[in-house]
PAKE-791522 format. One record per residue (C-alpha): x, y, z; residue number from 1; residue in one letter. Coordinates in steps of 0.05 Angstrom, whole numbers, plus 5000, padded with zeros to 4 digits. Layout:
REM residues N
{east->X&north->Y&up->Z&k->NUM&r->a}
...
//
This chain:
REM residues 117
{east->5004&north->5000&up->4998&k->1&r->k}
{east->5018&north->5071&up->4986&k->2&r->i}
{east->5015&north->5131&up->5043&k->3&r->n}
{east->5017&north->5196&up->5013&k->4&r->f}
{east->5025&north->5228&up->5065&k->5&r->k}
{east->5086&north->5190&up->5083&k->6&r->e}
{east->5113&north->5191&up->5006&k->7&r->k}
{east->5105&north->5279&up->5003&k->8&r->y}
{east->5138&north->5281&up->5072&k->9&r->s}
{east->5204&north->5252&up->5032&k->10&r->k}
{east->5220&north->5316&up->4988&k->11&r->f}
{east->5206&north->5392&up->4988&k->12&r->t}
{east->5229&north->5411&up->4914&k->13&r->k}
{east->5177&north->5438&up->4876&k->14&r->h}
{east->5165&north->5415&up->4799&k->15&r->w}
{east->5197&north->5349&up->4817&k->16&r->s}
{east->5160&north->5285&up->4811&k->17&r->p}
{east->5162&north->5234&up->4844&k->18&r->r}
{east->5136&north->5161&up->4818&k->19&r->i}
{east->5110&north->5122&up->4872&k->20&r->v}
{east->5077&north->5064&up->4831&k->21&r->a}
{east->5053&north->5041&up->4753&k->22&r->e}
{east->5004&north->5004&up->4725&k->23&r->m}
{east->5020&north->4965&up->4662&k->24&r->n}
{east->5043&north->5027&up->4617&k->25&r->d}
{east->5024&north->5087&up->4659&k->26&r->y}
{east->5065&north->5115&up->4723&k->27&r->q}
{east->5026&north->5155&up->4780&k->28&r->f}
{east->5076&north->5217&up->4801&k->29&r->k}
{east->5058&north->5258&up->4861&k->30&r->l}
{east->5092&north->5326&up->4866&k->31&r->a}
{east->5091&north->5393&up->4899&k->32&r->k}
{east->5072&north->5444&up->4860&k->33&r->i}
{east->5081&north->5524&up->4871&k->34&r->k}
{east->5079&north->5590&up->4828&k->35&r->g}
{east->5082&north->5574&up->4756&k->36&r->e}
{east->5103&north->5519&up->4708&k->37&r->f}
{east->5115&north->5531&up->4630&k->38&r->v}
{east->5082&north->5531&up->4573&k->39&r->w}
{east->5080&north->5463&up->4539&k->40&r->h}
{east->5034&north->5409&up->4517&k->41&r->d}
{east->5037&north->5321&up->4506&k->42&r->h}
{east->5031&north->5317&up->4429&k->43&r->k}
{east->5017&north->5235&up->4446&k->44&r->h}
{east->4978&north->5223&up->4506&k->45&r->t}
{east->4940&north->5260&up->4559&k->46&r->d}
{east->4961&north->5275&up->4619&k->47&r->e}
{east->4911&north->5272&up->4678&k->48&r->t}
{east->4918&north->5325&up->4748&k->49&r->f}
{east->4889&north->5300&up->4813&k->50&r->i}
{east->4891&north->5350&up->4880&k->51&r->v}
{east->4911&north->5316&up->4934&k->52&r->i}
{east->4912&north->5384&up->4982&k->53&r->e}
{east->4909&north->5452&up->4960&k->54&r->g}
{east->4886&north->5482&up->4893&k->55&r->e}
{east->4910&north->5499&up->4827&k->56&r->m}
{east->4896&north->5523&up->4765&k->57&r->t}
{east->4912&north->5498&up->4688&k->58&r->l}
{east->4925&north->5556&up->4650&k->59&r->k}
{east->4906&north->5544&up->4570&k->60&r->f}
{east->4917&north->5596&up->4514&k->61&r->r}
{east->4840&north->5605&up->4514&k->62&r->d}
{east->4804&north->5595&up->4583&k->63&r->s}
{east->4841&north->5572&up->4651&k->64&r->k}
{east->4801&north->5510&up->4700&k->65&r->v}
{east->4814&north->5520&up->4775&k->66&r->k}
{east->4823&north->5446&up->4809&k->67&r->l}
{east->4809&north->5451&up->4891&k->68&r->r}
{east->4817&north->5386&up->4934&k->69&r->q}
{east->4788&north->5325&up->4912&k->70&r->g}
{east->4780&north->5338&up->4839&k->71&r->e}
{east->4815&north->5326&up->4768&k->72&r->m}
{east->4825&north->5337&up->4700&k->73&r->y}
{east->4845&north->5310&up->4642&k->74&r->v}
{east->4891&north->5344&up->4583&k->75&r->v}
{east->4883&north->5319&up->4525&k->76&r->p}
{east->4931&north->5306&up->4481&k->77&r->k}
{east->4965&north->5363&up->4443&k->78&r->g}
{east->4929&north->5414&up->4479&k->79&r->v}
{east->4974&north->5467&up->4502&k->80&r->e}
{east->4971&north->5486&up->4575&k->81&r->h}
{east->5008&north->5516&up->4638&k->82&r->k}
{east->4995&north->5484&up->4715&k->83&r->p}
{east->4997&north->5540&up->4761&k->84&r->c}
{east->4993&north->5553&up->4844&k->85&r->a}
{east->4986&north->5610&up->4882&k->86&r->d}
{east->5005&north->5575&up->4935&k->87&r->n}
{east->5037&north->5497&up->4947&k->88&r->e}
{east->4992&north->5455&up->4927&k->89&r->c}
{east->5000&north->5380&up->4921&k->90&r->k}
{east->4974&north->5330&up->4863&k->91&r->i}
{east->4979&north->5258&up->4831&k->92&r->l}
{east->4993&north->5268&up->4759&k->93&r->v}
{east->4975&north->5196&up->4721&k->94&r->v}
{east->5011&north->5197&up->4651&k->95&r->e}
{east->5050&north->5138&up->4611&k->96&r->p}
{east->5112&north->5114&up->4628&k->97&r->r}
{east->5166&north->5170&up->4595&k->98&r->g}
{east->5128&north->5230&up->4584&k->99&r->v}
{east->5181&north->5292&up->4596&k->100&r->i}
{east->5141&north->5334&up->4645&k->101&r->n}
{east->5158&north->5394&up->4594&k->102&r->t}
{east->5133&north->5367&up->4533&k->103&r->g}
{east->5180&north->5388&up->4475&k->104&r->d}
{east->5195&north->5453&up->4526&k->105&r->a}
{east->5258&north->5431&up->4540&k->106&r->v}
{east->5287&north->5481&up->4595&k->107&r->g}
{east->5304&north->5491&up->4664&k->108&r->d}
{east->5245&north->5455&up->4694&k->109&r->m}
{east->5248&north->5392&up->4661&k->110&r->t}
{east->5255&north->5323&up->4689&k->111&r->i}
{east->5290&north->5279&up->4652&k->112&r->l}
{east->5307&north->5226&up->4695&k->113&r->e}
{east->5249&north->5185&up->4728&k->114&r->d}
{east->5256&north->5193&up->4805&k->115&r->m}
{east->5216&north->5143&up->4851&k->116&r->w}
{east->5194&north->5142&up->4926&k->117&r->i}
//
């Protein structure tokens, strides 16, 4: 069994997802977010955001979606988005193994290596 509270206690860095489980080809990643991420998309896969604690906003070029604790949103493949959180927010991201967190927008926030906790 996986205890989210215990897993979140093992890291502090924002925008640095940690894998806690795999199911078939999908990974379950815990992350702490605060501030703004980068505009990006994932050309070949959808991406699911589930808010465990706090609240966040998914910005799109023409709209935005606010998510609170216990809510989720699936960003369709190819849709440019920018996750943001005014205060620290704890999320669970579900996506296929091998997905780069910044899509093709490689930069300072890109995580190229899987980190398990």
